[in-house]
C-alpha positions in Angstrom: 1.6 134.4 4.9 -2.0 133.5 3.5 -0.4 133.4 0.0 2.3 130.8 1.6 -0.2 128.3 3.1 -2.5 128.3 0.0 0.7 127.3 -2.1 1.1 124.7 0.3 -2.1 123.9 0.2 -2.3 124.1 -3.4 0.7 121.5 -3.9 -0.5 119.3 -1.4 -3.8 118.6 -3.5 -2.3 118.5 -6.7 0.5 115.8 -5.6 -2.3 113.7 -4.2 -3.6 113.8 -7.6 -0.5 112.3 -9.2 -0.4 108.7 -10.2 1.8 106.6 -8.1 4.8 106.0 -9.6 4.7 102.7 -12.0 7.4 99.9 -11.3 9.9 99.4 -13.2 9.6 95.7 -13.7 5.8 96.4 -15.0 5.3 95.0 -18.8 9.1 94.0 -19.0 10.2 90.7 -19.2 13.2 89.0 -17.5 15.6 86.4 -19.6 17.2 83.8 -17.2 20.1 83.0 -19.6 21.6 79.3 -18.6 24.9 78.1 -19.3 23.4 74.4 -20.2 21.0 72.4 -22.6 17.2 72.0 -21.2 16.3 69.6 -18.8 20.1 69.4 -17.3 19.1 70.4 -13.0 20.7 73.8 -13.4 17.5 74.4 -16.4 14.9 73.0 -14.2 15.8 75.1 -11.2 15.8 78.3 -13.1 12.7 77.5 -14.8 10.9 76.5 -11.0 12.5 79.6 -10.5 10.9 81.5 -13.1 7.1 80.1 -12.8 7.1 81.8 -9.2 9.2 84.2 -8.5 7.3 87.3 -10.6 4.8 87.9 -7.8 7.6 88.9 -6.0 8.6 91.7 -7.9 7.1 94.4 -7.7 5.0 95.0 -11.0 5.0 91.4 -12.0 6.9 90.7 -15.0 7.3 88.2 -17.0 10.4 85.8 -16.5 11.4 83.8 -19.2 14.8 80.6 -19.5 16.9 81.0 -22.4 19.6 78.6 -22.3 23.1 79.1 -23.9 25.3 76.2 -23.6 28.7 75.4 -24.3 32.4 75.7 -23.2 31.0 74.8 -19.7 29.1 77.6 -19.3 31.5 80.1 -20.5 29.8 81.3 -22.9 26.6 82.1 -21.1 28.6 83.7 -18.5 30.7 86.2 -20.8 27.5 87.4 -22.3 25.4 87.9 -19.4 28.6 90.5 -18.1 29.6 92.1 -21.4 26.7 91.8 -24.0 23.1 92.0 -22.1 22.7 95.4 -21.2 23.2 96.7 -17.0 19.6 97.1 -16.9 18.5 94.1 -14.2 16.4 92.4 -17.4 18.9 89.8 -17.5 20.0 86.8 -14.9 22.3 84.2 -15.4 23.2 80.8 -14.0 26.2 79.0 -14.4 28.2 76.5 -13.5 29.9 77.9 -9.6 33.4 76.5 -10.5 33.9 79.1 -13.4 35.8 81.0 -11.4 39.0 78.8 -11.6 39.2 79.5 -14.9 39.8 83.1 -14.1 42.4 82.4 -11.9 44.1 80.3 -14.1 44.1 83.7 -16.3 42.4 81.5 -19.5 42.4 84.0 -22.6 38.5 83.0 -23.1 37.4 84.4 -19.8 35.6 87.9 -20.1 34.1 88.3 -16.4 35.6 89.2 -13.2 33.8 86.8 -10.8 33.5 89.1 -8.2 31.8 91.9 -9.6 28.5 90.2 -10.9 25.9 90.6 -8.7 24.8 87.6 -6.6 21.3 87.3 -6.3 21.1 84.4 -4.6 21.0 80.4 -5.3 18.2 77.4 -4.1 20.8 75.0 -2.9 24.3 74.4 -1.6 25.4 71.0 -3.1 28.2 68.3 -2.4 29.2 66.2 -5.1 29.9 62.6 -5.7 31.4 60.4 -8.3 29.5 57.2 -9.6 31.1 54.5 -11.9 29.7 51.8 -13.9 29.2 48.9 -12.0 30.8 46.7 -14.9 33.6 48.6 -14.5 36.8 47.1 -13.3 37.2 49.9 -10.4 35.1 49.0 -6.8 37.2 51.3 -5.0 39.4 54.0 -4.7 42.3 51.8 -4.7 41.2 50.1 -7.4 41.4 52.9 -9.2 45.0 53.7 -8.2 46.8 50.3 -8.9 44.8 50.3 -12.2 46.6 49.8 -15.6 44.1 51.7 -17.6 42.6 54.4 -16.1 38.7 54.8 -16.1 37.1 57.4 -18.5 35.1 60.1 -17.3 33.4 62.6 -19.0 33.4 66.5 -18.1 31.9 69.6 -20.4 35.0 71.4 -20.0 37.8 72.2 -17.6 36.0 74.3 -15.0 33.2 71.9 -14.6 33.1 69.7 -11.3 32.9 66.6 -13.8 36.3 67.6 -14.7 37.6 69.0 -11.3 36.6 66.3 -9.1 38.4 63.6 -10.4 41.6 66.2 -11.3 41.3 66.9 -7.4 41.6 63.3 -6.5 44.7 62.9 -8.8 46.6 65.5 -6.9 45.6 64.0 -3.6 45.1 60.7 -3.3 47.1 59.1 -6.3 44.4 57.9 -8.8 44.5 58.9 -12.9 41.7 59.3 -14.6 41.5 59.5 -18.4 39.1 62.6 -18.8 37.2 63.0 -22.2 35.5 66.8 -22.3 33.2 68.3 -24.8 29.8 67.2 -23.7 27.6 69.9 -23.8 25.9 69.0 -20.6 25.3 66.2 -18.1 22.7 64.4 -20.0 25.2 64.2 -22.9 27.6 62.8 -20.5 25.3 60.7 -18.9 24.3 59.3 -22.5 27.9 58.5 -23.3 28.2 55.8 -19.8 25.1 54.3 -20.8 26.7 53.2 -24.3 29.9 52.4 -22.7 32.0 54.9 -24.3 33.3 56.1 -20.4 33.0 54.8 -17.1 31.7 57.5 -14.8 31.1 61.2 -14.1 31.0 63.5 -10.7 28.6 65.8 -10.4 26.0 66.8 -7.3 24.8 64.9 -5.0 21.6 66.4 -5.7 20.6 65.7 -8.9 22.0 62.1 -8.7 19.2 61.6 -6.1 16.9 64.4 -7.8 15.8 62.8 -11.0 16.1 60.2 -14.2 17.6 58.8 -15.1 19.7 58.2 -12.0 16.5 56.5 -10.1 16.3 53.9 -12.8 20.1 54.0 -12.6 20.1 52.3 -8.5 17.1 50.4 -8.8 18.8 48.4 -11.3 22.2 48.6 -9.9 23.9 50.3 -13.1 26.2 52.0 -11.1 28.4 52.7 -8.1 28.7 55.7 -6.0 32.4 56.0 -5.3 33.4 59.0 -3.5 31.6 61.9 -2.3 33.4 65.7 -1.3 31.0 66.2 2.2 33.3 66.3 5.4 30.5 64.1 6.8 28.6 61.1 4.7 25.8 61.4 3.0 23.0 59.4 4.7 22.1 58.2 1.1 25.8 57.5 0.7 26.3 56.2 4.2 28.6 53.3 2.7 30.9 55.8 0.5 33.8 57.3 1.9 34.6 61.1 1.9 37.5 63.0 0.0 38.4 64.1 3.3 38.7 60.4 5.0 40.6 59.5 1.8 42.7 61.7 2.6 43.2 61.0 6.1 44.1 57.2 4.8 46.4 58.1 2.4 48.2 60.9 4.0 47.6 63.7 1.8 49.8 66.7 2.6 48.9 70.1 3.9 49.1 71.7 0.5 46.9 69.0 -1.0 44.3 69.7 1.7 44.6 73.7 0.9 43.9 73.1 -2.4 41.5 70.9 -1.4 39.4 73.6 -0.1 40.2 76.1 -2.3 38.3 73.4 -5.1 36.0 72.2 -2.9 34.6 75.5 -2.0 31.9 75.6 -4.8 29.8 73.5 -3.5 28.9 76.9 -1.2 28.4 78.6 -4.4 25.4 76.1 -4.8 23.5 76.8 -8.4 23.9 80.4 -8.4 21.7 83.1 -10.1 23.8 86.5 -10.9 23.1 89.3 -12.6 25.9 91.1 -15.0 28.0 94.6 -13.3 26.4 97.8 -13.6 22.5 97.9 -13.1 20.9 100.4 -10.4 21.5 99.0 -6.9 17.9 99.1 -6.4 17.0 96.9 -8.5 19.9 94.3 -7.1 17.8 94.3 -4.1 14.3 93.8 -5.3 16.0 90.9 -7.5 17.4 89.5 -3.9 14.4 90.4 -2.1 12.6 88.6 -4.9 14.6 85.3 -4.8 14.9 85.4 -1.1 10.9 85.4 -1.0 10.6 83.0 -3.9 12.5 80.3 -1.4 9.6 80.7 1.4 6.9 80.7 -1.1 4.2 78.2 -0.1 3.2 77.1 -4.0 7.6 76.9 -4.6 7.8 74.7 -1.8 5.2 72.4 -2.8 7.0 72.0 -6.5 10.2 71.9 -4.3 8.6 68.6 -2.5 6.6 67.3 -5.6 9.5 67.1 -7.4 11.6 65.5 -4.5 14.5 68.5 -5.0 16.8 69.3 -1.8 16.6 72.9 -0.9 19.0 74.8 1.4 19.0 78.5 -0.1 21.9 81.0 -0.1 21.6 84.5 0.2 23.0 86.6 -2.5 24.8 88.8 0.3 26.3 86.0 0.7 27.4 84.8 -2.3 28.7 87.8 -3.2 31.0 87.5 0.0 32.3 83.8 -1.0 32.5 84.8 -4.7 34.7 88.3 -3.8 37.1 85.7 -1.5 37.2 82.7 -3.9 38.1 84.7 -6.9 41.4 85.8 -5.1 44.2 83.1 -4.9 47.9 83.3 -3.8 50.4 82.5 -6.0 51.1 79.2 -4.8 47.4 78.1 -4.8 47.2 79.0 -8.5 50.5 76.9 -9.3 48.7 74.2 -7.9 45.3 74.5 -9.3 46.8 74.9 -12.6 48.5 71.3 -12.5 45.4 69.7 -11.3 43.7 71.7 -14.9 46.6 70.9 -17.1 47.2 74.7 -17.4 
């Protein structure tokens, strides 16, 4: 009996001298792969988060941002899903509407939307469409009656710049001439300034969050034509919603169901994901660190200084929503194919 007791005591003493287990992330670097050019609001959010999230991760790793623009952020999504090692050291930020491309069966899609590990989003977003003020399209009715449709810019068919105008065509009877292939939103805005195109649809958050839109609003360079929320944003109190316009133009129920699926992207916000296959405990660490960052006083001060909106969505919420939207019945997919020209 004495021998057993002595052995146990020796084991306890020996184990107490062992160094604490080193956190996985100590001394490592996490990359956030962003599917838009530097300076776009998705990129700016990534950099703010990268500045504050490390201290909430055990081991305090470095976090860097790598821009990988192209194909409406699909290049970045394919990279994170297939090329990056599933070790929890690569994160991604893409357009929340990329699941459209998966539903439509595009051969370029090399990911399964629901299988990403969803980390969180700093904001939920609704969208608006601006139009050059000197363009002859003052209202939706003007666009409906126009013999020459307005030209709107977009990065790709899975981007809000593209699917918002196309949804309006399906539900409101408008017509737009879509010009795709821009690397990012800044290039679209420059094209508007040059007069190559007249309109762009994107988030209300970005429109009120940065230049050139502060200056544009002061100079009256653009007007807002429509917004996507169920309720009007107080800053766009005179701008009708898609839902109001569907009531006005008596959009059939099938069109309203399509609008529900398309506009669900707003709830995904500006999502951050990790690739599939990473250890579950690392997903948990990253989600908890993201959530803590959203309440970090220094992070909140920077967001306030930049005048950004903040309405965080947890990784668990995003995971459930991503799973839900990634599966749609054939009739909805057929309408989406028509909407997106597939």
